[in-house]
N, CA, C and O atoms as a GROMACS GRO file, in nm:
protein
  644
    1MET      N    1  17.399  11.149   6.439
    1MET     CA    2  17.274  11.209   6.476
    1MET      C    3  17.235  11.306   6.367
    1MET      O    4  17.314  11.391   6.326
    2ASN      N    5  17.113  11.293   6.323
    2ASN     CA    6  17.068  11.374   6.211
    2ASN      C    7  16.958  11.468   6.259
    2ASN      O    8  16.847  11.422   6.286
    3ILE      N    9  16.984  11.596   6.271
    3ILE     CA   10  16.888  11.695   6.317
    3ILE      C   11  16.850  11.781   6.200
    3ILE      O   12  16.936  11.832   6.128
    4LYS      N   13  16.720  11.797   6.181
    4LYS     CA   14  16.671  11.882   6.073
    4LYS      C   15  16.591  11.994   6.135
    4LYS      O   16  16.511  11.971   6.226
    5PHE      N   17  16.612  12.111   6.089
    5PHE     CA   18  16.534  12.226   6.132
    5PHE      C   19  16.434  12.260   6.024
    5PHE      O   20  16.463  12.256   5.905
    6LEU      N   21  16.315  12.294   6.070
    6LEU     CA   22  16.213  12.332   5.974
    6LEU      C   23  16.238  12.476   5.930
    6LEU      O   24  16.270  12.562   6.012
    7SER      N   25  16.223  12.497   5.805
    7SER     CA   26  16.239  12.635   5.757
    7SER      C   27  16.114  12.713   5.789
    7SER      O   28  16.010  12.654   5.818
    8SER      N   29  16.123  12.843   5.785
    8SER     CA   30  16.008  12.928   5.816
    8SER      C   31  15.896  12.903   5.716
    8SER      O   32  15.779  12.916   5.752
    9THR      N   33  15.928  12.868   5.595
    9THR     CA   34  15.826  12.838   5.495
    9THR      C   35  15.749  12.713   5.534
    9THR      O   36  15.626  12.710   5.525
   10ASN      N   37  15.821  12.610   5.578
   10ASN     CA   38  15.756  12.486   5.621
   10ASN      C   39  15.666  12.510   5.742
   10ASN      O   40  15.557  12.453   5.751
   11ILE      N   41  15.710  12.594   5.835
   11ILE     CA   42  15.630  12.624   5.954
   11ILE      C   43  15.503  12.697   5.914
   11ILE      O   44  15.395  12.666   5.964
   12VAL      N   45  15.514  12.793   5.824
   12VAL     CA   46  15.397  12.869   5.778
   12VAL      C   47  15.300  12.775   5.709
   12VAL      O   48  15.179  12.782   5.733
   13LEU      N   49  15.351  12.687   5.623
   13LEU     CA   50  15.265  12.592   5.554
   13LEU      C   51  15.194  12.498   5.654
   13LEU      O   52  15.076  12.467   5.637
   14ALA      N   53  15.265  12.454   5.757
   14ALA     CA   54  15.205  12.365   5.857
   14ALA      C   55  15.094  12.437   5.934
   14ALA      O   56  14.989  12.379   5.960
   15VAL      N   57  15.117  12.564   5.970
   15VAL     CA   58  15.016  12.642   6.041
   15VAL      C   59  14.894  12.662   5.953
   15VAL      O   60  14.781  12.650   6.001
   16ILE      N   61  14.916  12.694   5.825
   16ILE     CA   62  14.803  12.714   5.733
   16ILE      C   63  14.725  12.584   5.718
   16ILE      O   64  14.602  12.586   5.716
   17PHE      N   65  14.795  12.472   5.707
   17PHE     CA   66  14.728  12.343   5.691
   17PHE      C   67  14.643  12.309   5.815
   17PHE      O   68  14.527  12.270   5.802
   18VAL      N   69  14.700  12.324   5.932
   18VAL     CA   70  14.628  12.293   6.055
   18VAL      C   71  14.510  12.387   6.073
   18VAL      O   72  14.404  12.343   6.119
   19SER      N   73  14.525  12.515   6.038
   19SER     CA   74  14.416  12.610   6.057
   19SER      C   75  14.301  12.588   5.961
   19SER      O   76  14.189  12.633   5.987
   20THR      N   77  14.325  12.519   5.850
   20THR     CA   78  14.216  12.492   5.756
   20THR      C   79  14.140  12.364   5.788
   20THR      O   80  14.036  12.338   5.727
   21LEU      N   81  14.188  12.286   5.881
   21LEU     CA   82  14.116  12.164   5.919
   21LEU      C   83  13.987  12.204   5.989
   21LEU      O   84  13.984  12.304   6.061
   22PRO      N   85  13.879  12.127   5.969
   22PRO     CA   86  13.753  12.159   6.036
   22PRO      C   87  13.768  12.140   6.188
   22PRO      O   88  13.823  12.040   6.234
   23ILE      N   89  13.717  12.236   6.260
   23ILE     CA   90  13.725  12.228   6.406
   23ILE      C   91  13.601  12.155   6.455
   23ILE      O   92  13.488  12.195   6.428
   24THR      N   93  13.625  12.049   6.527
   24THR     CA   94  13.513  11.974   6.583
   24THR      C   95  13.522  11.981   6.734
   24THR      O   96  13.628  11.964   6.793
   25ASN      N   97  13.412  12.006   6.792
   25ASN     CA   98  13.404  12.017   6.938
   25ASN      C   99  13.329  11.894   6.989
   25ASN      O  100  13.210  11.901   7.020
   26LEU      N  101  13.399  11.784   6.997
   26LEU     CA  102  13.338  11.659   7.043
   26LEU      C  103  13.354  11.646   7.193
   26LEU      O  104  13.461  11.673   7.249
   27SER      N  105  13.250  11.603   7.255
   27SER     CA  106  13.261  11.572   7.397
   27SER      C  107  13.255  11.421   7.412
   27SER      O  108  13.224  11.349   7.318
   28ALA      N  109  13.286  11.375   7.531
   28ALA     CA  110  13.291  11.230   7.554
   28ALA      C  111  13.156  11.164   7.530
   28ALA      O  112  13.151  11.048   7.489
   29LYS      N  113  13.048  11.235   7.555
   29LYS     CA  114  12.917  11.173   7.537
   29LYS      C  115  12.880  11.155   7.390
   29LYS      O  116  12.782  11.086   7.359
   30GLU      N  117  12.957  11.217   7.298
   30GLU     CA  118  12.926  11.205   7.156
   30GLU      C  119  13.012  11.099   7.086
   30GLU      O  120  12.996  11.076   6.967
   31ILE      N  121  13.102  11.036   7.159
   31ILE     CA  122  13.192  10.938   7.099
   31ILE      C  123  13.131  10.799   7.114
   31ILE      O  124  13.088  10.760   7.223
   32ALA      N  125  13.128  10.726   7.005
   32ALA     CA  126  13.075  10.589   7.008
   32ALA      C  127  13.182  10.495   7.063
   32ALA      O  128  13.299  10.507   7.029
   33ILE      N  129  13.140  10.404   7.147
   33ILE     CA  130  13.228  10.300   7.200
   33ILE      C  131  13.169  10.166   7.155
   33ILE      O  132  13.049  10.141   7.166
   34TYR      N  133  13.257  10.082   7.103
   34TYR     CA  134  13.212   9.952   7.054
   34TYR      C  135  13.266   9.842   7.146
   34TYR      O  136  13.380   9.847   7.191
   35ARG      N  137  13.181   9.743   7.174
   35ARG     CA  138  13.217   9.630   7.260
   35ARG      C  139  13.192   9.502   7.181
   35ARG      O  140  13.086   9.486   7.120
   36TRP      N  141  13.289   9.413   7.183
   36TRP     CA  142  13.271   9.284   7.119
   36TRP      C  143  13.357   9.179   7.188
   36TRP      O  144  13.450   9.212   7.262
   37VAL      N  145  13.325   9.054   7.163
   37VAL     CA  146  13.399   8.941   7.219
   37VAL      C  147  13.463   8.866   7.103
   37VAL      O  148  13.396   8.831   7.006
   38ASP      N  149  13.594   8.844   7.115
   38ASP     CA  150  13.664   8.778   7.004
   38ASP      C  151  13.654   8.626   7.015
   38ASP      O  152  13.587   8.574   7.105
   39ALA      N  153  13.718   8.554   6.924
   39ALA     CA  154  13.711   8.408   6.918
   39ALA      C  155  13.770   8.342   7.042
   39ALA      O  156  13.733   8.230   7.076
   40ASN      N  157  13.860   8.411   7.111
   40ASN     CA  158  13.922   8.357   7.233
   40ASN      C  159  13.842   8.395   7.359
   40ASN      O  160  13.889   8.377   7.471
   41ASN      N  161  13.722   8.447   7.338
   41ASN     CA  162  13.632   8.487   7.447
   41ASN      C  163  13.688   8.603   7.529
   41ASN      O  164  13.663   8.612   7.649
   42VAL      N  165  13.762   8.693   7.463
   42VAL     CA  166  13.816   8.813   7.527
   42VAL      C  167  13.727   8.930   7.489
   42VAL      O  168  13.692   8.948   7.372
   43VAL      N  169  13.690   9.011   7.590
   43VAL     CA  170  13.604   9.126   7.566
   43VAL      C  171  13.691   9.244   7.526
   43VAL      O  172  13.793   9.272   7.590
   44HIS      N  173  13.650   9.314   7.419
   44HIS     CA  174  13.724   9.431   7.370
   44HIS      C  175  13.633   9.554   7.370
   44HIS      O  176  13.513   9.544   7.347
   45PHE      N  177  13.693   9.669   7.397
   45PHE     CA  178  13.626   9.798   7.385
   45PHE      C  179  13.712   9.885   7.295
   45PHE      O  180  13.835   9.886   7.306
   46SER      N  181  13.646   9.959   7.206
   46SER     CA  182  13.723  10.044   7.116
   46SER      C  183  13.635  10.156   7.064
   46SER      O  184  13.512  10.148   7.065
   47GLN      N  185  13.703  10.263   7.018
   47GLN     CA  186  13.631  10.371   6.950
   47GLN      C  187  13.626  10.344   6.800
   47GLN      O  188  13.555  10.413   6.726
   48ASN      N  189  13.700  10.245   6.757
   48ASN     CA  190  13.702  10.209   6.615
   48ASN      C  191  13.603  10.095   6.592
   48ASN      O  192  13.593  10.003   6.672
   49LEU      N  193  13.532  10.103   6.483
   49LEU     CA  194  13.433  10.002   6.448
   49LEU      C  195  13.504   9.869   6.426
   49LEU      O  196  13.598   9.861   6.346
   50PRO      N  197  13.462   9.764   6.495
   50PRO     CA  198  13.529   9.634   6.480
   50PRO      C  199  13.500   9.571   6.344
   50PRO      O  200  13.402   9.606   6.278
   51LYS      N  201  13.584   9.480   6.304
   51LYS     CA  202  13.567   9.413   6.176
   51LYS      C  203  13.454   9.311   6.180
   51LYS      O  204  13.394   9.280   6.077
   52THR      N  205  13.424   9.259   6.299
   52THR     CA  206  13.316   9.162   6.315
   52THR      C  207  13.181   9.233   6.316
   52THR      O  208  13.172   9.351   6.347
   53ASP      N  209  13.076   9.158   6.281
   53ASP     CA  210  12.941   9.215   6.284
   53ASP      C  211  12.875   9.196   6.421
   53ASP      O  212  12.769   9.252   6.447
   54ASN      N  213  12.937   9.117   6.507
   54ASN     CA  214  12.880   9.086   6.637
   54ASN      C  215  12.939   9.182   6.742
   54ASN      O  216  13.032   9.145   6.815
   55TYR      N  217  12.885   9.304   6.750
   55TYR     CA  218  12.933   9.403   6.845
   55TYR      C  219  12.812   9.481   6.901
   55TYR      O  220  12.701   9.474   6.848
   56THR      N  221  12.838   9.552   7.008
   56THR     CA  222  12.738   9.638   7.070
   56THR      C  223  12.793   9.779   7.074
   56THR      O  224  12.909   9.801   7.112
   57GLN      N  225  12.711   9.875   7.035
   57GLN     CA  226  12.754  10.014   7.041
   57GLN      C  227  12.705  10.074   7.172
   57GLN      O  228  12.586  10.065   7.205
   58LEU      N  229  12.795  10.135   7.245
   58LEU     CA  230  12.763  10.194   7.374
   58LEU      C  231  12.773  10.345   7.364
   58LEU      O  232  12.843  10.399   7.278
   59SER      N  233  12.704  10.412   7.452
   59SER     CA  234  12.720  10.557   7.460
   59SER      C  235  12.765  10.592   7.600
   59SER      O  236  12.731  10.523   7.696
   60THR      N  237  12.839  10.697   7.612
   60THR     CA  238  12.890  10.736   7.743
   60THR      C  239  12.792  10.831   7.810
   60THR      O  240  12.711  10.897   7.746
   61VAL      N  241  12.803  10.837   7.940
   61VAL     CA  242  12.719  10.925   8.020
   61VAL      C  243  12.807  11.041   8.065
   61VAL      O  244  12.930  11.028   8.071
   62SER      N  245  12.744  11.153   8.097
   62SER     CA  246  12.823  11.268   8.141
   62SER      C  247  12.912  11.228   8.258
   62SER      O  248  12.876  11.140   8.336
   63SER      N  249  13.025  11.291   8.269
   63SER     CA  250  13.124  11.250   8.366
   63SER      C  251  13.075  11.269   8.509
   63SER      O  252  12.994  11.358   8.538
   64PHE      N  253  13.125  11.186   8.596
   64PHE     CA  254  13.089  11.189   8.738
   64PHE      C  255  13.164  11.303   8.803
   64PHE      O  256  13.283  11.322   8.779
   65LYS      N  257  13.094  11.378   8.886
   65LYS     CA  258  13.157  11.487   8.958
   65LYS      C  259  13.157  11.449   9.106
   65LYS      O  260  13.051  11.439   9.168
   66ALA      N  261  13.274  11.428   9.160
   66ALA     CA  262  13.286  11.388   9.300
   66ALA      C  263  13.246  11.503   9.390
   66ALA      O  264  13.276  11.619   9.362
   67LEU      N  265  13.178  11.470   9.500
   67LEU     CA  266  13.136  11.571   9.596
   67LEU      C  267  13.241  11.587   9.703
   67LEU      O  268  13.312  11.492   9.738
   68SER      N  269  13.252  11.707   9.755
   68SER     CA  270  13.343  11.730   9.866
   68SER      C  271  13.287  11.664   9.991
   68SER      O  272  13.171  11.623   9.994
   69LYS      N  273  13.369  11.653  10.094
   69LYS     CA  274  13.326  11.591  10.219
   69LYS      C  275  13.208  11.668  10.277
   69LYS      O  276  13.113  11.607  10.325
   70GLU      N  277  13.214  11.801  10.274
   70GLU     CA  278  13.105  11.883  10.327
   70GLU      C  279  12.978  11.863  10.245
   70GLU      O  280  12.869  11.856  10.302
   71ALA      N  281  12.991  11.855  10.113
   71ALA     CA  282  12.874  11.835  10.027
   71ALA      C  283  12.812  11.698  10.052
   71ALA      O  284  12.690  11.684  10.052
   72ARG      N  285  12.897  11.595  10.073
   72ARG     CA  286  12.844  11.461  10.103
   72ARG      C  287  12.771  11.460  10.236
   72ARG      O  288  12.665  11.398  10.248
   73GLN      N  289  12.827  11.530  10.337
   73GLN     CA  290  12.761  11.538  10.467
   73GLN      C  291  12.628  11.611  10.455
   73GLN      O  292  12.529  11.568  10.514
   74GLU      N  293  12.625  11.720  10.380
   74GLU     CA  294  12.500  11.796  10.360
   74GLU      C  295  12.397  11.711  10.287
   74GLU      O  296  12.279  11.712  10.322
   75LYS      N  297  12.442  11.636  10.186
   75LYS     CA  298  12.352  11.549  10.111
   75LYS      C  299  12.296  11.440  10.202
   75LYS      O  300  12.176  11.410  10.196
   76ALA      N  301  12.380  11.381  10.287
   76ALA     CA  302  12.334  11.278  10.380
   76ALA      C  303  12.235  11.337  10.480
   76ALA      O  304  12.136  11.272  10.514
   77LEU      N  305  12.261  11.459  10.525
   77LEU     CA  306  12.170  11.526  10.618
   77LEU      C  307  12.035  11.551  10.552
   77LEU      O  308  11.931  11.526  10.613
   78GLN      N  309  12.036  11.599  10.428
   78GLN     CA  310  11.912  11.623  10.354
   78GLN      C  311  11.836  11.492  10.332
   78GLN      O  312  11.714  11.488  10.348
   79GLU      N  313  11.909  11.386  10.297
   79GLU     CA  314  11.843  11.256  10.277
   79GLU      C  315  11.783  11.206  10.408
   79GLU      O  316  11.676  11.145  10.408
   80GLY      N  317  11.852  11.232  10.520
   80GLY     CA  318  11.799  11.194  10.651
   80GLY      C  319  11.671  11.269  10.682
   80GLY      O  320  11.574  11.210  10.731
   81PHE      N  321  11.669  11.401  10.654
   81PHE     CA  322  11.548  11.480  10.674
   81PHE      C  323  11.434  11.428  10.586
   81PHE      O  324  11.320  11.417  10.631
   82GLN      N  325  11.466  11.396  10.461
   82GLN     CA  326  11.365  11.347  10.368
   82GLN      C  327  11.308  11.214  10.417
   82GLN      O  328  11.188  11.190  10.410
   83GLN      N  329  11.397  11.126  10.466
   83GLN     CA  330  11.352  10.996  10.517
   83GLN      C  331  11.263  11.016  10.639
   83GLN      O  332  11.162  10.947  10.655
   84SER      N  333  11.302  11.110  10.725
   84SER     CA  334  11.222  11.139  10.845
   84SER      C  335  11.084  11.191  10.806
   84SER      O  336  10.984  11.152  10.864
   85GLU      N  337  11.080  11.280  10.707
   85GLU     CA  338  10.951  11.331  10.658
   85GLU      C  339  10.866  11.220  10.600
   85GLU      O  340  10.746  11.214  10.624
   86ASN      N  341  10.929  11.130  10.524
   86ASN     CA  342  10.855  11.017  10.466
   86ASN      C  343  10.800  10.926  10.575
   86ASN      O  344  10.686  10.881  10.566
   87ASN      N  345  10.880  10.901  10.679
   87ASN     CA  346  10.833  10.817  10.790
   87ASN      C  347  10.717  10.884  10.862
   87ASN      O  348  10.619  10.819  10.897
   88ASP      N  349  10.728  11.017  10.884
   88ASP     CA  350  10.620  11.090  10.950
   88ASP      C  351  10.492  11.085  10.868
   88ASP      O  352  10.382  11.069  10.921
   89GLU      N  353  10.507  11.100  10.736
   89GLU     CA  354  10.390  11.096  10.647
   89GLU      C  355  10.324  10.959  10.649
   89GLU      O  356  10.202  10.948  10.653
   90GLN      N  357  10.407  10.853  10.647
   90GLN     CA  358  10.353  10.716  10.652
   90GLN      C  359  10.280  10.692  10.786
   90GLN      O  360  10.175  10.629  10.788
   91GLN      N  361  10.338  10.742  10.895
   91GLN     CA  362  10.275  10.726  11.026
   91GLN      C  363  10.142  10.801  11.031
   91GLN      O  364  10.044  10.751  11.086
   92GLN      N  365  10.140  10.920  10.972
   92GLN     CA  366  10.016  10.998  10.969
   92GLN      C  367   9.908  10.927  10.888
   92GLN      O  368   9.792  10.923  10.928
   93LEU      N  369   9.946  10.870  10.774
   93LEU     CA  370   9.850  10.795  10.692
   93LEU      C  371   9.797  10.674  10.768
   93LEU      O  372   9.678  10.642  10.762
   94SER      N  373   9.887  10.606  10.840
   94SER     CA  374   9.846  10.489  10.920
   94SER      C  375   9.750  10.531  11.031
   94SER      O  376   9.648  10.466  11.053
   95ASP      N  377   9.783  10.640  11.100
   95ASP     CA  378   9.696  10.689  11.208
   95ASP      C  379   9.560  10.731  11.154
   95ASP      O  380   9.457  10.705  11.216
   96THR      N  381   9.561  10.796  11.038
   96THR     CA  382   9.435  10.840  10.977
   96THR      C  383   9.348  10.719  10.943
   96THR      O  384   9.227  10.721  10.965
   97ALA      N  385   9.410  10.614  10.889
   97ALA     CA  386   9.334  10.492  10.855
   97ALA      C  387   9.276  10.428  10.981
   97ALA      O  388   9.161  10.384  10.981
   98LYS      N  389   9.355  10.422  11.089
   98LYS     CA  390   9.306  10.365  11.214
   98LYS      C  391   9.192  10.450  11.270
   98LYS      O  392   9.091  10.397  11.317
   99ASN      N  393   9.209  10.582  11.266
   99ASN     CA  394   9.104  10.672  11.316
   99ASN      C  395   8.975  10.657  11.235
   99ASN      O  396   8.866  10.658  11.290
  100LYS      N  397   8.991  10.643  11.104
  100LYS     CA  398   8.873  10.627  11.018
  100LYS      C  399   8.797  10.499  11.055
  100LYS      O  400   8.674  10.499  11.063
  101ALA      N  401   8.872  10.391  11.078
  101ALA     CA  402   8.808  10.264  11.116
  101ALA      C  403   8.738  10.279  11.251
  101ALA      O  404   8.627  10.227  11.269
  102THR      N  405   8.800  10.348  11.346
  102THR     CA  406   8.739  10.369  11.477
  102THR      C  407   8.613  10.454  11.465
  102THR      O  408   8.512  10.425  11.528
  103PHE      N  409   8.619  10.559  11.385
  103PHE     CA  410   8.502  10.646  11.365
  103PHE      C  411   8.387  10.566  11.304
  103PHE      O  412   8.272  10.580  11.346
  104GLU      N  413   8.418  10.483  11.203
  104GLU     CA  414   8.313  10.403  11.140
  104GLU      C  415   8.250  10.307  11.240
  104GLU      O  416   8.128  10.288  11.240
  105LYS      N  417   8.333  10.246  11.324
  105LYS     CA  418   8.282  10.153  11.427
  105LYS      C  419   8.193  10.228  11.527
  105LYS      O  420   8.084  10.180  11.561
  106ASN      N  421   8.239  10.344  11.574
  106ASN     CA  422   8.161  10.422  11.669
  106ASN      C  423   8.031  10.476  11.607
  106ASN      O  424   7.928  10.483  11.674
  107CYS      N  425   8.037  10.513  11.480
  107CYS     CA  426   7.917  10.561  11.410
  107CYS      C  427   7.813  10.450  11.404
  107CYS      O  428   7.696  10.472  11.436
  108LYS      N  429   7.857  10.331  11.364
  108LYS     CA  430   7.764  10.217  11.353
  108LYS      C  431   7.703  10.184  11.490
  108LYS      O  432   7.583  10.157  11.499
  109ALA      N  433   7.784  10.187  11.596
  109ALA     CA  434   7.733  10.157  11.731
  109ALA      C  435   7.631  10.261  11.773
  109ALA      O  436   7.528  10.226  11.831
  110ALA      N  437   7.657  10.389  11.746
  110ALA     CA  438   7.562  10.495  11.784
  110ALA      C  439   7.431  10.480  11.708
  110ALA      O  440   7.324  10.498  11.765
  111GLN      N  441   7.438  10.446  11.578
  111GLN     CA  442   7.317  10.426  11.498
  111GLN      C  443   7.235  10.307  11.550
  111GLN      O  444   7.112  10.314  11.556
  112VAL      N  445   7.303  10.199  11.588
  112VAL     CA  446   7.234  10.082  11.643
  112VAL      C  447   7.168  10.119  11.776
  112VAL      O  448   7.056  10.078  11.802
  113ASN      N  449   7.238  10.196  11.860
  113ASN     CA  450   7.180  10.238  11.988
  113ASN      C  451   7.054  10.321  11.968
  113ASN      O  452   6.954  10.299  12.037
  114ILE      N  453   7.057  10.413  11.874
  114ILE     CA  454   6.939  10.497  11.846
  114ILE      C  455   6.823  10.409  11.801
  114ILE      O  456   6.709  10.426  11.846
  115LYS      N  457   6.851  10.315  11.711
  115LYS     CA  458   6.746  10.226  11.660
  115LYS      C  459   6.686  10.144  11.774
  115LYS      O  460   6.564  10.130  11.783
  116MET      N  461   6.769  10.092  11.860
  116MET     CA  462   6.719  10.010  11.972
  116MET      C  463   6.641  10.096  12.073
  116MET      O  464   6.535  10.055  12.121
  117LEU      N  465   6.694  10.215  12.105
  117LEU     CA  466   6.626  10.301  12.202
  117LEU      C  467   6.490  10.347  12.150
  117LEU      O  468   6.398  10.367  12.229
  118ASN      N  469   6.476  10.364  12.017
  118ASN     CA  470   6.349  10.406  11.958
  118ASN      C  471   6.254  10.288  11.933
  118ASN      O  472   6.133  10.308  11.923
  119SER      N  473   6.308  10.168  11.922
  119SER     CA  474   6.226  10.053  11.884
  119SER      C  475   6.159   9.984  12.003
  119SER      O  476   6.053   9.924  11.986
  120TYR      N  477   6.218   9.989  12.119
  120TYR     CA  478   6.166   9.912  12.233
  120TYR      C  479   6.121  10.006  12.346
  120TYR      O  480   6.183  10.109  12.372
  121ASP      N  481   6.010   9.966  12.411
  121ASP     CA  482   5.960  10.044  12.524
  121ASP      C  483   6.049  10.024  12.646
  121ASP      O  484   6.078  10.119  12.719
  122GLU      N  485   6.092   9.901  12.669
  122GLU     CA  486   6.175   9.871  12.785
  122GLU      C  487   6.312   9.826  12.736
  122GLU      O  488   6.325   9.737  12.652
  123ILE      N  489   6.416   9.890  12.793
  123ILE     CA  490   6.554   9.855  12.758
  123ILE      C  491   6.619   9.800  12.885
  123ILE      O  492   6.624   9.867  12.988
  124LEU      N  493   6.668   9.677  12.875
  124LEU     CA  494   6.731   9.611  12.988
  124LEU      C  495   6.881   9.631  12.976
  124LEU      O  496   6.941   9.601  12.873
  125ILE      N  497   6.943   9.683  13.084
  125ILE     CA  498   7.088   9.701  13.083
  125ILE      C  499   7.149   9.619  13.194
  125ILE      O  500   7.086   9.590  13.296
  126THR      N  501   7.275   9.581  13.172
  126THR     CA  502   7.350   9.506  13.272
  126THR      C  503   7.458   9.597  13.326
  126THR      O  504   7.534   9.656  13.249
  127GLU      N  505   7.466   9.609  13.456
  127GLU     CA  506   7.568   9.691  13.521
  127GLU      C  507   7.654   9.603  13.609
  127GLU      O  508   7.606   9.505  13.666
  128GLU      N  509   7.781   9.640  13.620
  128GLU     CA  510   7.874   9.563  13.704
  128GLU      C  511   7.923   9.654  13.815
  128GLU      O  512   7.967   9.766  13.789
  129SER      N  513   7.914   9.607  13.936
  129SER     CA  514   7.960   9.686  14.052
  129SER      C  515   8.111   9.675  14.066
  129SER      O  516   8.175   9.596  13.996
  130SER      N  517   8.167   9.754  14.155
  130SER     CA  518   8.312   9.755  14.176
  130SER      C  519   8.365   9.621  14.226
  130SER      O  520   8.482   9.589  14.205
  131ASP      N  521   8.280   9.543  14.292
  131ASP     CA  522   8.323   9.412  14.341
  131ASP      C  523   8.298   9.300  14.239
  131ASP      O  524   8.316   9.183  14.271
  132GLY      N  525   8.254   9.337  14.114
  132GLY     CA  526   8.237   9.240  14.007
  132GLY      C  527   8.101   9.175  13.999
  132GLY      O  528   8.082   9.082  13.920
  133VAL      N  529   8.007   9.221  14.078
  133VAL     CA  530   7.874   9.163  14.077
  133VAL      C  531   7.792   9.231  13.966
  133VAL      O  532   7.784   9.353  13.960
  134LYS      N  533   7.731   9.149  13.879
  134LYS     CA  534   7.650   9.202  13.769
  134LYS      C  535   7.502   9.202  13.810
  134LYS      O  536   7.451   9.108  13.869
  135THR      N  537   7.437   9.316  13.775
  135THR     CA  538   7.293   9.326  13.800
  135THR      C  539   7.226   9.380  13.675
  135THR      O  540   7.285   9.455  13.598
  136GLU      N  541   7.100   9.340  13.656
  136GLU     CA  542   7.023   9.386  13.541
  136GLU      C  543   6.909   9.474  13.590
  136GLU      O  544   6.851   9.452  13.696
  137ARG      N  545   6.879   9.576  13.508
  137ARG     CA  546   6.766   9.663  13.541
  137ARG      C  547   6.713   9.726  13.413
  137ARG      O  548   6.780   9.724  13.310
  138VAL      N  549   6.594   9.780  13.420
  138VAL     CA  550   6.528   9.846  13.307
  138VAL      C  551   6.555   9.996  13.318
  138VAL      O  552   6.548  10.054  13.426
  139LEU      N  553   6.588  10.057  13.202
  139LEU     CA  554   6.608  10.202  13.200
  139LEU      C  555   6.475  10.273  13.221
  139LEU      O  556   6.373  10.232  13.166
  140ASP      N  557   6.475  10.380  13.302
  140ASP     CA  558   6.354  10.461  13.313
  140ASP      C  559   6.351  10.560  13.196
  140ASP      O  560   6.448  10.568  13.121
  141ASP      N  561   6.241  10.634  13.179
  141ASP     CA  562   6.223  10.724  13.064
  141ASP      C  563   6.331  10.833  13.059
  141ASP      O  564   6.380  10.867  12.951
  142LYS      N  565   6.369  10.887  13.175
  142LYS     CA  566   6.470  10.992  13.180
  142LYS      C  567   6.605  10.937  13.131
  142LYS      O  568   6.671  11.003  13.051
  143GLU      N  569   6.646  10.820  13.177
  143GLU     CA  570   6.772  10.757  13.135
  143GLU      C  571   6.768  10.723  12.986
  143GLU      O  572   6.868  10.739  12.915
  144LYS      N  573   6.653  10.676  12.941
  144LYS     CA  574   6.638  10.642  12.800
  144LYS      C  575   6.656  10.765  12.713
  144LYS      O  576   6.725  10.758  12.611
  145LYS      N  577   6.595  10.881  12.752
  145LYS     CA  578   6.610  11.006  12.676
  145LYS      C  579   6.755  11.054  12.679
  145LYS      O  580   6.805  11.104  12.578
  146GLU      N  581   6.824  11.040  12.794
  146GLU     CA  582   6.964  11.081  12.805
  146GLU      C  583   7.053  10.997  12.713
  146GLU      O  584   7.139  11.050  12.643
  147LYS      N  585   7.031  10.866  12.713
  147LYS     CA  586   7.110  10.777  12.626
  147LYS      C  587   7.080  10.804  12.479
  147LYS      O  588   7.170  10.795  12.395
  148LEU      N  589   6.955  10.836  12.446
  148LEU     CA  590   6.917  10.869  12.309
  148LEU      C  591   6.987  10.998  12.266
  148LEU      O  592   7.039  11.006  12.155
  149ALA      N  593   6.987  11.100  12.353
  149ALA     CA  594   7.054  11.227  12.322
  149ALA      C  595   7.206  11.206  12.304
  149ALA      O  596   7.266  11.262  12.213
  150LEU      N  597   7.265  11.123  12.392
  150LEU     CA  598   7.409  11.094  12.382
  150LEU      C  599   7.440  11.020  12.251
  150LEU      O  600   7.540  11.050  12.186
  151SER      N  601   7.357  10.925  12.214
  151SER     CA  602   7.379  10.850  12.089
  151SER      C  603   7.367  10.942  11.968
  151SER      O  604   7.441  10.924  11.871
  152LYS      N  605   7.274  11.039  11.971
  152LYS     CA  606   7.261  11.135  11.860
  152LYS      C  607   7.386  11.223  11.851
  152LYS      O  608   7.430  11.255  11.740
  153LYS      N  609   7.443  11.263  11.965
  153LYS     CA  610   7.568  11.340  11.964
  153LYS      C  611   7.681  11.256  11.904
  153LYS      O  612   7.764  11.307  11.829
  154HIS      N  613   7.682  11.127  11.938
  154HIS     CA  614   7.784  11.038  11.882
  154HIS      C  615   7.768  11.025  11.729
  154HIS      O  616   7.867  11.021  11.656
  155VAL      N  617   7.645  11.018  11.682
  155VAL     CA  618   7.623  11.012  11.536
  155VAL      C  619   7.676  11.140  11.471
  155VAL      O  620   7.743  11.135  11.368
  156ASP      N  621   7.647  11.256  11.534
  156ASP     CA  622   7.698  11.383  11.480
  156ASP      C  623   7.851  11.386  11.480
  156ASP      O  624   7.912  11.442  11.388
  157LEU      N  625   7.911  11.328  11.582
  157LEU     CA  626   8.056  11.332  11.596
  157LEU      C  627   8.125  11.231  11.503
  157LEU      O  628   8.222  11.265  11.436
  158TYR      N  629   8.075  11.108  11.498
  158TYR     CA  630   8.146  11.001  11.431
  158TYR      C  631   8.100  10.972  11.288
  158TYR      O  632   8.176  10.914  11.211
  159CYS      N  633   7.982  11.012  11.253
  159CYS     CA  634   7.929  10.980  11.119
  159CYS      C  635   7.950  11.099  11.025
  159CYS      O  636   7.950  11.214  11.069
  160ASP      N  637   7.968  11.070  10.898
  160ASP     CA  638   7.994  11.174  10.798
  160ASP      C  639   7.868  11.239  10.745
  160ASP      O  640   7.876  11.317  10.650
  161ASN      N  641   7.753  11.212  10.802
  161ASN     CA  642   7.624  11.263  10.751
  161ASN      C  643   7.624  11.413  10.747
  161ASN      O  644   7.525  11.474  10.707
   0.00000   0.00000   0.00000
């Protein structure tokens, strides 16, 4: 067995040599990774540049930080709240669209009623009794004015004028 001890001079020289080397602070995201497939169809990854010209240079992404169980539960809870808010917002948009369509329909009906009530002297209406019997009659002037006033209120309510 051959044991050699370094002399103090050799140790000092080694420390001086190591201390004069340039200090590089490389992180994993700054290291190039090379990927290539060899003639046997085997995929290789290396930090050393391959001899072949058919390679792909990859870059690394910052390291993954695992979440604790409590952090995962909190994240799931927050995502649940966000999903609930998104669903509520979508429902509100849908309701608004339906309401807009209903308002437009009611506005158009009120405008048509006003035009008809102003255009004709006699308005014939059909009424149905509780037993299902339909009867027709002409509106008198008082009823015509009431229906005209009601239709104008509907225009004010449903139309954007």
